[in-house]
N, C-alpha and C positions, 0 to 999 in steps of 0.2 A: 494285672499290672503290665504284662507284656503288650497287651492291646493298647493301653494308654500310652506307653512309650512309643509304639509305632505311630500312633495318631499324632503325638507331639512332634515326632521326627518328620512326618509328612507335612505338618503345618510349618515347621521351620524351613523345610526345603522350599515350599511354596512361597513363603515370605522372602527368602533369599532370591528366588526367581523374580519376584516383583521388584525387589530392590535393584537387581541387576538391570531389569528393563528400565527402571527409573534413571539409573546411572548412565545408560546409553545416551539418553537425551542430553544430560549434563556434560558428559565427556565429549559428545559430538560438538556441542556449543563451544567448549573450551578449546577443542582441537582446531575448529574453524577460526576462532578468534586469534589463537596463537599463530596459526599459519599465515593469516592475512596480515596481522600486525607485524610479524617478524619480517616478512618479505616487503611489506609496504613502508616500513620505517627505515629499511636498510639504506636507500639512496641518500637520506638526510643525515643518518648517523655517520656514514662514510664520507660525507661532504661531496658526493658526486653530483649533487644538484641542490639548489637553494629551495628551502621550504617556502620562503616568502614568494619567490617567483612562481612556484608551483601553485600556490593558493590564490595568487592575485593575477596571474597571467591570463590573457584573453586569446591566446593562440596555441593550437596544438599541432606542431609541425615536427615530428620525430626526426625527419631528415635534416632539419636545421637546429636540432637540439633545443627546441622550444616546447615546453610541456606546461602550459597554463590551463587550469581547469575552472577558473572563476566564472567564465561564461557558461560552462556546463552546470555549475552549481545554480546559477541564476535560472537557466533553462529548466532544470529539474524542479526548483522551487515553484516557478510560475506554472509549469504543467501540473504539478500536484495540487497547488492551490486552486487552479481553474477547475480541475476535475472534481475536487471536493466541493467547490462552490456550486457546481451544476449537479453533480451526482448525489450528494448527501440529501438535499431537500427532496429530490425525486424518490430516493430510496426510502426515506422516513415516511413520506406520505403514502408510498406503496405499502409499506409495512402496516401503517395505520388502517388502510383500506382492508388489507387481508385479515388483520386481527380484530377490527372493531366494526366494520361495515359490511363486508362481503358475506354473502350466504355461504353455506358449506360447499356447494358445488362450485361457485365462482372462486372461492378462496382456494380450493384444491387446484383448479386450473391455473390460477396465477402463481401459486406456490410451485407447482410443477414447472411452469415456464421459467421461474427464477432459478430453480435447481438445475434446469437444463442449460440455462445461460452460464451457470457456474462451471459446467462440465465442458464447455467449448474450449479447445486448445487456444493458447494465447496467439499463436501465429495466425489463426483464422480471424481473430479480431483485427490483426494488422492487415490481412488481405482484404477484409471488409472495409477497413478505413481507407486503404489504398485504392480500392475500386469504386467506393461510393462517396466517402466523406471528402477525400482529396480533390476529386473533380468538381464537387460543389464549392469547396473553398477556393479553388482556382477561378471559378466564375466571378466571385466577389472580391478576389484579392487584387490589390494594385500591383502586385509583383508577378513575376513570370513563372511561379511555381505554386503548387497546391500543398506540398509538404511544408508544414508550418506548426507553430505553437498551437494555433486554433484547432487544427486537425488532431494533434496529439491530445489536447484537452478533451475533445469529444470522444475519442477512442477510450481514454482512461476513465472518463465519466461513466461510460457504458460498462467497462470492466469491473468497476468497484460496486456496481449495483447489487449483484448477488450476495456479496459479503455483508454489506450494510443492511440490506433488506432482511436477510435470514436472521441475523443476530437481533436486529431491532424488533422483528415480528415475534421472536421467541421471548424477548424481554417484555413486550407489551402483553403478550398472552399470560405471562407469569404474574402480572399485577392482580392482586386479590379482587374478586368481584365485589367485595364489601365496599371498596373504594368507589366503584361506580354507583352502587346502590345508595351509598351515603350522599353522593353528589346529586343523584336524581331526587332524593328525598328533600334536598334543600332547594329544589326547583331549577336546577341547571339543565340545559338542553344536552343532547348527545354530543354535539360539537364542542360545547363548553366543557363537558366532562372529559372529552378526549384531550383537549389542549391544556386544560388547567389542572387536571387530576392525573390522568393516565400517563401522559407523556412525562410530566415531572417525576412521577413515581418510577418510571422505567429509564430515567436519563442515564443512570450508571451503565446499564447494559447497552443502551444506544451509543454512548460515547466509546464503549469497547468496540462496537462495530465500526465506528468512525476511525478509531485508531488503526484497526486492521485494514480498513479501506485506504488510509494514508500509506500504510506499509505496502499494500498491493500497488498503489499508484506510483510511489517513488521507486519501487523495486522492479517494476515491469521492464522487460527488455525487448523481446521479439516483436510484439505488436507496435511498440513505440519506434523501433528501428525502421520500420517500413513507412512511417508517416511523418517523421520529425525533420528529415532533410540531412541531418548530420554534417553541418558545416565544420570547417577546421578552425574557424575564428569568428569572433563577433558576438557581442552581447545582444540578445533580442530586444528590439525597440518597439515592436508592435505584435499584435496577434498573428500577423501574417509572416513574421520573421521565422526563419528556420532555426531549430535548436539542436543541441547535441547533449542529451542527458548523460549523467555519469554512468548509468548502466550500459547504454549502447556503446559508449566509448570503450569500455572493457570488452564487450562482446565482439566488436568490430575488429580489434587489433590483437587480442591476446593469442590468437592462433599462430601468428607469425612473428610476434615481438620477441626480443631478446635483450639481454644486458640491462642498461639503465631504463630503456624503453619498457621492458617487461616489469621491472621493479616499480616504475611509476604508475603502471596500470594497477598493480597491487595497491599502491598508495591511493589511487582513485577509489578502490574498494574500501580502504580504511576511512576515507572521508565519508563515503556513503554509509558505512557502518556507524560511525559517530553521529552522522546526521540523523539517522533513524532512531538511534538511542536518545538523542536530545528531544526529538519530536515526541516519542513515547513517554519520556519522563515528564515533559511539560504538560502534555494532555492528561496524564495520570494525576499530576498535581492539581490540575484544574478540576478534574472529576472529584477527587477526594475533598477539595475545598468546598465545592458546591454541595456534595453529599453531607459534609459535616455541618454546613449551614442549614 
C-alpha cells in the first residue's frame, strides 16, 4: 500500500509539472496581450490622439505630432502578399519533390539545405538582400534607390521557404501509401497522383504551413528594415516604391520614443496583433470549410 501511495504521489507531482509548463505558454500569451493592448489603447482612451487619424493617416512625423500608419498597413499587406505569391508555390513544389520524387540521397541533401536555411539569423537575410537583391533592383528601377517593395518581397519570399517546405513535406509524407496505390491502380500517372490525390489529402497541413509563413512574413523586422527604405510618408504606388512596414516602425523608434510617441508605437503593435489574428482566423476558416467539403 505504501508503494502504491508513493507511485500515485509521483504521478500527481509529474502531472502538476506538466500542467505548470502548459500554463507558462498561456500566461505568457495573456501577459503579452494585456501589456500591448493596455499601452496601445491608452492614447485613444485618454483622447490624446485621434484613432481615426492614426489608422487613416499617411504620414509619420513625431516632431509634428503626425502619427498615421495607413501607408504602413498597405506596405505590410503588399509585402506579405507578394512574398506568399512567390514563396508558397516554390515551397510546395520543393516539398513535393522531396516527399514524392527525390531519391533518399537527394532528398536528404535538399532537406538539410532547407533546415540550414531556417537556422540563418534574420539579420543575415537582410544583409544578403542589401548586398545582392537591392543592387539588382536598382538596375531595373526607374527610381534612384534599390530599397523598395520589390526587394522586400524577394527577401521575405526566401525567408518563408523553410517554414512552408518543412511543414508541407511532413504533411505529404503522412499521406497513407494506399492513396497512391489506389490512384495508380486506376491508371493515373505519378504527376496526376501527386496533384489530384496526394496534395488534396495533405491540404490541411499545407495550409498550416502557409499560415505560419504568413505570420513569419508579416512579423519579420530586422531583414525587412535593411531593404524596405522606411519612408516617413507615402502609400506605395509601384513595386519600386519604398515602404515602411508596421514591424520596422516599432523597431526603429521604440528605443528613444517617449510619451504619446511611445504609446502610439504600442498602438502600432496592437494593429499588427489584430491583423495577424484576422489573417489566422480567416485562413483557418477557409481550411475547415474545404476539409469539411
